[in-house]
C-alpha positions as CSV (number, residue, x, y, z in Angstrom):
1,X,170.8,229.2,223.5
2,X,168.0,227.0,224.3
3,X,166.6,224.6,221.9
4,X,162.9,223.8,222.3
5,X,160.7,220.9,221.0
6,X,157.1,221.3,221.2
7,X,155.4,218.1,220.4
8,X,151.7,217.6,219.4
9,X,151.4,214.6,221.6
10,X,148.5,212.8,220.2
11,X,149.7,213.5,216.5
12,X,153.2,211.9,217.5
13,X,151.5,209.0,219.4
14,X,149.4,208.1,216.2
15,X,152.4,208.2,214.0
16,X,153.9,205.2,215.9
17,X,152.2,201.8,215.2
18,X,153.0,200.4,218.5
19,X,151.8,203.6,220.5
20,X,148.6,203.7,218.4
21,X,147.9,200.3,219.2
22,X,148.4,201.0,222.9
23,X,146.3,204.2,222.5
24,X,143.5,202.1,221.3
25,X,143.2,200.5,224.6
26,X,144.4,203.3,226.9
27,X,145.1,206.7,226.1
28,X,146.9,207.1,229.4
29,X,149.4,204.4,228.9
30,X,150.1,205.7,225.5
31,X,150.7,209.3,226.9
32,X,152.8,207.8,229.5
33,X,155.0,205.8,226.9
34,X,155.5,208.9,224.7
35,X,156.3,210.8,227.5
36,X,159.0,208.3,228.7
37,X,160.3,208.2,225.5
38,X,160.7,212.0,225.1
39,X,162.5,212.0,228.6
40,X,165.1,209.6,227.4
41,X,165.5,211.6,224.1
42,X,165.7,214.8,226.2
43,X,168.5,213.4,228.2
44,X,170.4,212.6,225.1
45,X,169.6,215.5,222.8
46,X,169.3,218.4,225.2
47,X,166.2,219.5,223.8
48,X,164.0,221.5,226.4
49,X,160.8,219.5,225.5
50,X,157.3,220.5,225.7
51,X,154.5,218.2,224.9
52,X,150.9,219.1,224.4
53,X,147.7,216.9,224.5
54,X,144.6,218.2,223.4
55,X,141.9,218.5,226.2
56,X,139.6,220.9,224.3
57,X,136.7,218.5,224.3
58,X,136.8,218.0,228.0
59,X,133.7,219.9,229.4
60,X,135.0,222.5,232.2
61,X,138.5,221.4,231.5
62,X,140.8,224.0,233.0
63,X,144.2,222.7,231.5
64,X,147.1,221.4,233.5
65,X,150.8,221.6,233.2
66,X,152.9,218.9,234.8
67,X,156.7,218.3,235.1
68,X,157.4,214.5,234.0
69,X,161.0,213.7,234.6
70,X,162.3,217.0,233.0
71,X,159.8,217.5,230.2
72,X,156.6,219.9,230.5
73,X,153.2,218.1,229.7
74,X,150.5,220.7,229.1
75,X,146.7,219.4,228.9
76,X,144.9,222.0,227.1
77,X,141.9,223.8,228.5
78,X,138.4,223.5,227.2
79,X,137.8,225.0,223.6
80,X,142.0,225.0,223.2
81,X,143.4,222.6,220.6
82,X,146.9,221.5,220.9
83,X,147.6,223.3,217.7
84,X,146.4,226.6,219.1
85,X,148.6,226.3,222.2
86,X,151.6,225.1,220.3
87,X,151.1,228.3,217.7
88,X,150.9,230.7,220.7
89,X,153.8,229.1,222.6
90,X,156.1,229.3,219.3
91,X,155.2,232.9,218.9
92,X,156.0,233.5,222.6
93,X,159.2,231.9,222.4
94,X,160.1,233.4,219.0
95,X,160.4,236.7,220.5
96,X,163.7,235.6,222.2
97,X,165.7,235.7,219.0
98,X,168.2,233.5,220.6
99,X,166.3,230.5,221.4
100,X,165.7,227.8,218.6
101,X,162.3,226.3,218.4
102,X,161.3,222.9,216.6
103,X,157.7,221.8,216.6
104,X,156.9,218.0,215.9
105,X,153.9,217.6,214.1
106,X,152.4,216.2,210.9
107,X,149.6,218.7,210.7
108,X,150.4,220.4,207.5
109,X,148.5,223.7,208.4
110,X,150.4,223.8,211.8
111,X,153.6,223.3,210.0
112,X,153.0,226.4,207.7
113,X,151.9,228.6,210.8
114,X,154.9,227.6,212.9
115,X,157.5,228.1,210.0
116,X,156.0,231.6,209.6
117,X,156.8,232.1,213.1
118,X,160.3,231.4,212.6
119,X,160.5,227.7,214.0
120,X,161.5,224.8,212.2
121,X,159.4,221.7,211.8
122,X,159.7,217.9,212.1
123,X,157.2,215.5,211.1
124,X,155.8,213.1,213.9
125,X,157.3,210.0,211.8
126,X,160.7,211.9,211.4
127,X,160.8,212.5,215.1
128,X,160.3,208.9,215.9
129,X,163.3,208.1,213.6
130,X,165.5,210.8,215.3
131,X,164.6,209.3,218.7
132,X,165.6,205.9,217.7
133,X,168.6,207.1,215.7
134,X,169.7,209.0,219.1
135,X,168.9,206.0,221.2
136,X,171.0,203.6,218.9
137,X,174.0,206.2,218.6
138,X,174.3,206.9,222.6
139,X,174.2,202.9,223.1
140,X,176.8,202.4,220.7
141,X,179.1,205.2,222.1
142,X,178.4,203.6,225.6
143,X,179.5,200.0,224.5
144,X,182.6,201.5,222.7
145,X,183.8,203.6,225.5
146,X,183.7,200.8,228.1
147,X,186.9,198.8,228.0
148,X,186.7,195.1,228.7
149,X,188.3,194.3,231.8
150,X,189.7,190.8,233.0
151,X,188.4,189.4,236.1
152,X,190.0,191.3,238.9
153,X,190.2,188.2,240.9
154,X,193.3,187.3,238.9
155,X,195.3,190.2,240.2
156,X,194.4,189.3,243.9
157,X,195.7,185.7,243.9
158,X,199.0,184.0,243.3
159,X,199.5,182.3,239.9
160,X,199.5,178.9,241.3
161,X,196.0,179.4,243.0
162,X,194.9,180.9,239.6
163,X,196.1,177.8,237.7
164,X,194.1,175.5,240.0
165,X,191.0,177.5,239.7
166,X,191.4,177.5,235.8
167,X,191.9,173.7,235.8
168,X,188.8,173.5,237.8
169,X,186.8,175.7,235.6
170,X,187.5,173.6,232.6
171,X,187.5,170.3,234.6
172,X,191.1,169.4,233.7
């Protein structure tokens, strides 16, 4: 079973205070930071992530699909909103009964529509909480799984030399 996470990009950016501040100066930088956070999250969670950005107001925009370190990044075409793209993708993915779909958005109407399609939803703020929790858990697991090793040089030298070095270390 594949678990898809469809992300309303700008909605999630503006649910995070630090990213919203970055977006005020540069939407491109905010998009990159979001995609980097989602790439790390994908590696730790095993979601297949699709992040969608509105480009519906871009005159003549044909839309685009990019692969950013394992996540799919969609820019919608002219006159197509991220909500519309996510709804269509949700219905398409829901036809495969074995796949699980979660949509990250805080748009209430969008949440109702995707729930009717059989997907689950997570608010943009809750997604950030899940990303942080997953990151902290992975870090704690990594720290706890690494045994603390003594300096290996002690195993390579004789005890007398080790004592001389130890005395030098503490200036005895």
